[in-house]
N, C-alpha and C positions, 0 to 999 in steps of 0.2 A: 878744561876737565880733565884730570889725572888717570893718563891711560896707563897700559900695562908696564912700560918701561918705569913710569913714575912709582908704581906700586912696586915693582918687584926692586927698583933701587931704594925705595923706603925699607919694605925687607931686611934687604942687605944690611941697613944700615941701624938695626935694633936686632935682630933674630937672634946673634949670640948673646948679647947683651941680658936678654931677657928671659933666656932659656935657663930654668931651674931657680927661676925667683917663685916667692908665694907671697900670693895674695892677702894683702890687707884690710883693703877695703875696696869701696868702689863710689863714685860720686856722682851724680847724673845731673844735667844739666836742662837747658827747655829741649822737647821732645824732637827726635831727629823722626828719619823718614817712617820706620818700624819701630815697634816698642822692641825692647830687649829681650823679653818674653822671658823672666824669669827675676825673681827676687834678687836684687844686688847683693844682699844680707849672703844669699844662699852661694855666692863665688867666694868669699872668705876661705881664706886656709887652703885653697887648692893651689897647686901647684903650674906655671906655664912649661910643658914640658917643650915645646918649639915652637917656630911660627913658618907655616907654609903661604903657598900663594895659590890661587885658583882663578883664573883670568883678572878681574879687576879687584878681587877679593882678599884680605890677610885673612888667613885660618890661625889663630891662636888654638893649640890642641892646649888643654888643660888634662887634668888627672882623670876628672869625670866631665866629660863632653867636650865645648870648643867654642871659641869667640868668631864668629865673622863679621870682619869691619868692612865697612866700604866706605871709600873718601867721597862719594857724591861727586857735585860739581867744583866746587871750591874746598873740601877737606885737607888736611894733612894731620899727622902725628909728631909727635915727641917725645923722646924718652928718654931720662935723665933725672939727675937729682931733684929731691922734690922743687918745684918750679913756684911754690907758694897757691894764695889763693887761685879757683878757677876766674878768666877774664869773662865778658860777655859772650864771645862765641866759642868757650870751651864746653863741650856738652858731654863729653864723657871721661872720667878719670879714674884708672885703674893704678890704687896703688900697689907697688910692690916691695920685696924685701930688697929689691936690687935697685929700685926708683920708679917712676911715675911715668905711664902712659897716657898720654893726654890728645885726646881727639879734637881738634879748633876745626870748625866748620861754620864760615858767617852764614849760608844760607842754609844750611841744615837739610840737604839732600842726601848726606852719609847715613849710618846707621853702623850701629852694633846690634849682634843676633845672637843670642845664646840657641844650642842646639847641640840634644843629647849624642850626636854622631853626625858623619857626614851624610848616611844614609837615611837620615830621620827626614821626616815633611817637612820640618823647620829649613832642613838646610838645601833638601833638593828643589824646594820650591825656589831658591835664588842659584841654585848652581845646577840644576838638572840638564837644562837646555843650552849648558855651556859646549863651542865645539870645545877641540882638541887645542893645547896647550901648542903654538906656535915654537917655541924653543924648545919642543919636548921630544923625544924618538917617534910618540905617535902620530908626528905630525907628518905621513908619509905621503909621498907626492900622487901615488896611484889614487891614492881615496881622494888627495884635494882636486885631482884631475874629474874624477868619475863625479864629486858632491857639483863643481860647476856646473858640469853638464845639465845639472838636475835646476838650475837659475835661470831665469831669464830676465833676470833685474840686472841693472848695472852693475859692473863689478864693483863697483866702491861700496855701490849700498849691500852687497852680499857681502864684501868684508865688515863691514861697520856692523852689520846684522849679529853676526857672533856664532851663528850656528855651525857654519863652515867651519871656521878657525877663531878660537876668542882672542879678544883683548887688542886687534888692531884698529884702533880708535882713528880719530878725523886727520890728525899729523901721520900718522905714523902707513895710514892707507893712502895718502897723496904720495909721500916720500916714495914705498913699495912701486905705486902705479909707474911713475917717472922712475925710477930704477928699471922697471922691467919693461918702460918703452910702451906702453899700454894705455889707451886713452881711459879716461874714469866710465865716461859714458857709455863702455861698448860691455853689449851682453854678457855677462859670466858663459851663457852656453855656448856663444861664438868661440870661445877663446881656443884657439890648438892647441894641443899637447906640448908643445914646445914654447908657447907662449906662457899656458900656464907654468910649464916648469921653470921658465925665467922669474913670473910670479913669486912660484913657491920660495925661491933662493933669494928673491929681494926679500920678502918680507921677514925670512932669518936676519937676512944681510942686516935690512933695518932697524929691526926691534934690539937686538945686539947691541948695534952700534949706540943707539940711545941708552941702552943701559950702561953701557961702559962711557959714555958721557954725563953719565947723570942724571937722566931723563931730561926734559922740555921745563924751561921753567919759562911760561908765555905773562902772568901775572904774577903769582905769590907761591907756587909750587916750591917747597924744598923737603930735603928729607929728614929721617926723625934726626939729624944733629942739627940740623939750621942751614946745611949747604944746598944752593942753589944746582938747577941741571944748567947743561950747556949745549945741547943737542942742537937747538934752533938756530942757533949763531953757526951750523952749517949745513941746515937744509936748502935743499934743493928751489924747492918751488913752495911748499907750506910760507904761506906770509907773505911770499915776494910778486903779487899782483901789480903788473905794472913795468917790471924789473927785467932786465936779461937776463935770460936762459944761463945758468952757470956752463952749458956746454955748447949751446948753437948759436947763443947772442939774441935770439928770438925772447916778444915778449911774453914774460909769463900770463896767463888767463886765470881769472877764477869766476866760476859758474856757481849754483847754489844747486845743491841736492840733498833732498830729505831735510830741509832745512837748517843742514851747515854748508859751509863754504868750500870750495873745491878746487883746487891748485893744481894746476899744470901746462906741459910746454905744448903748445897745438903742432910741433915740426917734431920733436922727440919722442912725443906719446901717439902713436897711431891707432886710430878706429880698430 
């Protein structure tokens, strides 16, 4: 599933190229997770002002309103010269004066939703409960520590929930907890301030490094230019169950938490 780094990498790969484009048409394929929320023809003639990201959502700012795009479990977008007729898994095509933005999603868990603005009910339903951005200035250590003290769930589950800090998905939660030396089953409320501070720093470092490496391509992720990510090649624990820890040589273990696989080193990561 594309996580925050993959979504940010996708944004960076087409945001400048689509800025200023005028929408010439919209083509819809099979229904996605949620309906578009407007007549596709109503988007014609509008100009794309820019592309932002909020958590795992891409926000295309238009002259009147915005489009919220989510990649779901298996989605990816491309942007470029006319790619021709839509394929079997191409479910949304935004034809513009500068190229075609197309969402390909085999499992159809992704979505494109129109909202009048970021504060409208349609947008707030998707964005309203998201935590702070981990790579932004609002990710303040003191607030992070206070929020963890109120959570009695395992720290990895708290990270994945997205209410304390947004966008730290399964891959990067495992990696950040390894870097911070924290066992993923440790209760969030039990973390001391020094350990929480290490995790705060680790989350930033891991996500920034993942963006730098183009994200992680575990199956078929690619950015809007068709380029794969390479962060998975240097992962410390994720996907390395049964292999030696890159730091201490102990065997990396895996457990299930909330229906997701968690990877950790039993020596480097303390309860």
